[in-house]
N, C-alpha and C positions, 0 to 999 in steps of 0.2 A: 529458526529461519529457513525459507526454501533453498535449493541449490541455485546457483547464478544460472539464468537462462542465455544459452548461445543459439544464435541462428547461423549455420554454417550453408553458405551457398557454394557448391561445388558439383561441377559436370562429371568429373572423374569418379565413378561410383567406388573404386578401390580406394582411391585418395580420400574421399568422403568418408569412408567406412573406418581407414585407418585414424584419421584426424579425430573422428567423433569417438572412437574408442579411447584414444589417449586421453581426452579431455575429461571423458565420463570416469575411467577408471584412476587417472592420476591427479584430476584436478576437481573431482566431485561437481562437475559441471552437468546441467541438463541440456542436452543438445538435440536440436530439430534440424533436419537436412532438408535442403532444396537442390534439386539437381540442375536448375538454371535460373537465370535471372530472373524471368517472368515469374516462375514458381516462387521464388524468394520475395519478389515484390507482393505476392499474394498473400504470403505469410507474415508480412510485417505487421498488420493490426491484429493477428489473432492471439498474440501474448505481449508481455511486457518484457522486451529484450534487454538483458544486461551488456550484451556484445554481439556484433554482426561479424562474420568472417566470411570474406569473399574472394573467391579466385578471380583473376582479371580476365582471362580468355576464356569466354563462355559462348555458346550459339544463342540466337535470339537477341539476348540483351547482354552486353559484356559488362564486367565489373565496374567500369566507369559510369556506365548508364545507370546501372543498378544503385551505385553509391548516391547519385544524384536523388533519386527517388526516395533512398532510405534516409538521408539527410533531411530531406523535406518533411518526412513524416516523423523522424525519430532524431530531432536536432541533438538532443542531449546524451544519445546512445552512441559509445565509440564503434568505430568501424575499422577492422584489420584487413588490409588487402594482402593476398599471396599471389606470387608470380614465379614464373622460371625466367624471367626477363631481367637480366641485372644490366641497368643502364641509367645514365643521369636523368634522360629524358622520362624514363619510367617514373623515377623517384619524384621528379617535378610534376608530372601530370598527376600523380597520386596526392600531391600537396594541394595543388589546383582544385582537385575534385573534394577536398576536405577529409581525406582519409586520416585517420589517426596515427597509422603506422603501416608499414609496409614490410613483409616477411619474404624472403626469398626461397624458393624450393631448391634443393630438397630440405624439409623441413624435419628436425628431431622432435622427439617427444619432448624433452625439456623446453625446447625453444618455444613450442606452440603453448604449452601449459604456463610457462612463467610470463610469456607477452599477454596471454589471455588474463591472467591474475592481475598483472600490472596495469594494463588499460582499464580494467573495471574499478580498480582501487583508484586510480588517478581521476577517472570520471566521477566517481563518489565523492571524492574531497571537493572536485572543482563545482559540482553541483549543488553541494551542501553549503556553500558559501552564499548563494542566493535563493535557497528553499526555507519553507517554514518549517519549524519542528512543532508537530502537533501532538498534545497530550489529551487523551479522553479518559475520564475518570468515571468508574461506575461503582456502584456499591456491590454488585453481584454479577455473576457471569452472565451474560447477554443483553446488559443494561446498554452498554456503548453501542452495540450493533443495533438495538432497537431505536435508540435515541438519536443517532448522528452516524449510522453505518453507512448511509449515501453520502455524506459531506466526507467521511473518510476516504471512501472509494476515488471521490473527486480528488481529494487533496493527493492521493497516489498517483492519479492520473496526470497531475501537476507537479510530480517530482518531488513533493514534500516528504518528510520523514515522519513517520507515525509511530506514536507510543501510545499503549494503553495500560492503565492501572486498574486493576480489580482488586476492590478492598477485601473482600471475602470469598470463599470458595462455594458459596450457596448451598450450604449443607442442607437447609431447610426445603430445598427445592428439588433434592436428588441426590445420589451418591457422588461424593466429592470428586473420587478418582475420575469418574465418566465426565463430570461437569468441567474439570480441568483440562481434560483432554479436549472436550468440544471447544473450549475457549482457545488453546493452543492452535487448533485446526482453523478457526475464523481468523485469529491473527497472522496465520501463515498467508491466507487468501489475500491479504490487503499489505503484506510485508511488514507488519506492525511488530515492534519489539514489546513483549508482554511482561508486565510486573505485577505480582501478587502481595496485596497488603497483610495478608496473615490475621485478619480480624475475622470476628465471629458474626455469621449471618443472623440478623435481627438485633444485634447488640453493638451496632457500630455508633459510636458517640460522636459529638462534635467538639470533644475536648481534645486535649494534648496528645493522647495516644494515636488518634486519626490524623491530627495535623501533622505529626512527626513523620508519619508514613508517607503523606502526601509530599511533605517539604523534602523527604530524602528523595523521592523521584525527580521532583523539580530540579533540585540541586544537580541530580545526574544528567538530564537531559536538556535543560536550560530552554523549555518551550517558549515560542514565540505566540502560540495559540493554546488555550485550554478550553475543553468541552467538560461540562459536569451536569449534574442533575439540578432541576429547577427546586427552589423552596415551596413552590406551590405543588405540594405531593402528599399523598394521604399515607405513604410509607415512610416510617421514621427513619429507616436507615437512609434513605434517598435525600430527607430534608437535612439529616445530620452531616451527611457527605457534602450538601451544598455549603452549610455553615463552616466545615472544617476546609474546604476548598477555597472558600472567601478568605480566610486567614493566609492560608499556606500559599495561595497564588496571587498575593497582594502586589508583587512586584511584576507580574506577566501583564503585558500591556493589552492583550485580547483574551477576554473572559466570556464565554456564552454558556447558557443553560438550555438544555434539551428536554424534550417530552419523553414522557414513560407512560405505560398503560395506567399507572396509578396516579397520574398527574390530574388535579383537579381542574374545575372550570375558572378558577384564577388565573390560570397560566395566559400570560399576555405577550406573546411573541411580537417581536418588532424587526425581526431580519429573518429571511427566507433563503435556503440554499437549494437552488435548482439542481434536482437529482433525476430529472427526466432520464437522461442516458446513464444513470447509475442505479436505477431501480432494481435491475436484475441483478446486480452486484450486491445490493442490500437483501435482497431476498436470499440470495446464496449464502451469505453471512449468517442470517437468521437460521436457515436451514441446517447449518452446523450444528445448532442446538437441538439435536433429536429428541433428548429426553425431556425437553419443554415443549417443542412444537406438537408432540403427539397428546399433549394433555392441556395445554393453554390456548384456548380458543382466540385470544387476542394476537397470537402470533400467526394466525391464518394469513396467507399471502394476500388474499383479496382484500382484507382489512387493511393491512399495512399499506397496499396500494392506494384503497380508497381515502385513507388518511392523508397520503401525500396528495392527492388530487383534491381533497377538501381545502387543505391549506394553500393549494395552488390558486383558490379564487383571490388570494390577497397578493398573488405576484405572477400576474399575467396568465393565469389558468394552466400552469405547468405543474409538474410533480415536484413537491420540495418539501424540506424538512423545515420546521420553524424553531426558532430560537429566540431567547431572551438575551438581550444585550447588557452585560454588567459594566464591561469596558470595552472599548473598541479604538484601536489606533489607526487613524486614516492615513 
């Protein structure tokens, strides 16, 4: 998993450098610095931030004005205000402006690291209560990204937790170490926890060995939504993955089947997820599989894009991913 991303808004260059260094070296955070509130405001949409830290007294836009904009754009992201003014009025104003905590200068290394870790973990727990837990199951590396990569990027934007189960390491498609690394790189792009099934490419069955692998992951993550292959597929691994998932995920309330390059004309989707704003994210996920994109014509970006536009005919002429609904809880 990636390091936690922190946006630090601080006009004092020396202070910004010091806090940033502490957070990186002692907390393993990934820190981006904005030197004033306006710059910080412009940086908000550029990343998925886990924490925002802002000084109160800054030129142009002070910390309280900045936090208002921040909370409108990132309502689920914790904000830590830092100030040298110790007063009841300051604390009240911080609360009124929806700051998650207030830290007084001078700040020690231990204080800033522990406070950052605490706020991120607290936010994660609170947000997880209302979010979906999404499990995407693929027979081989890159199956999930091709079939529902845009939907997963959309789930990430919505604050959902994402898990990927890849049943085999795709040995028939290339060197396994490289394919595993590509899968891990793609999973990191959407903050997904990646599970490996340990099964053999082209030898995946729909029997107990496959069912047990899927059930084990389902028991660990307790998904509210599962994506998997469709049965209308010419690849036996894909069909068998569908059959095994149907048994293993029998208690999951939402089960959807995605399209793959080997899906047949019998595929009849009845649900369409708008990925117009997430097409670039999907293409980026697929591009992580360089061992495949350099030799598989069906992974060409223009074909992926045109496929999404084709299915969009049935959903308001947007770019969409099509799904068969096995079960859906309204």
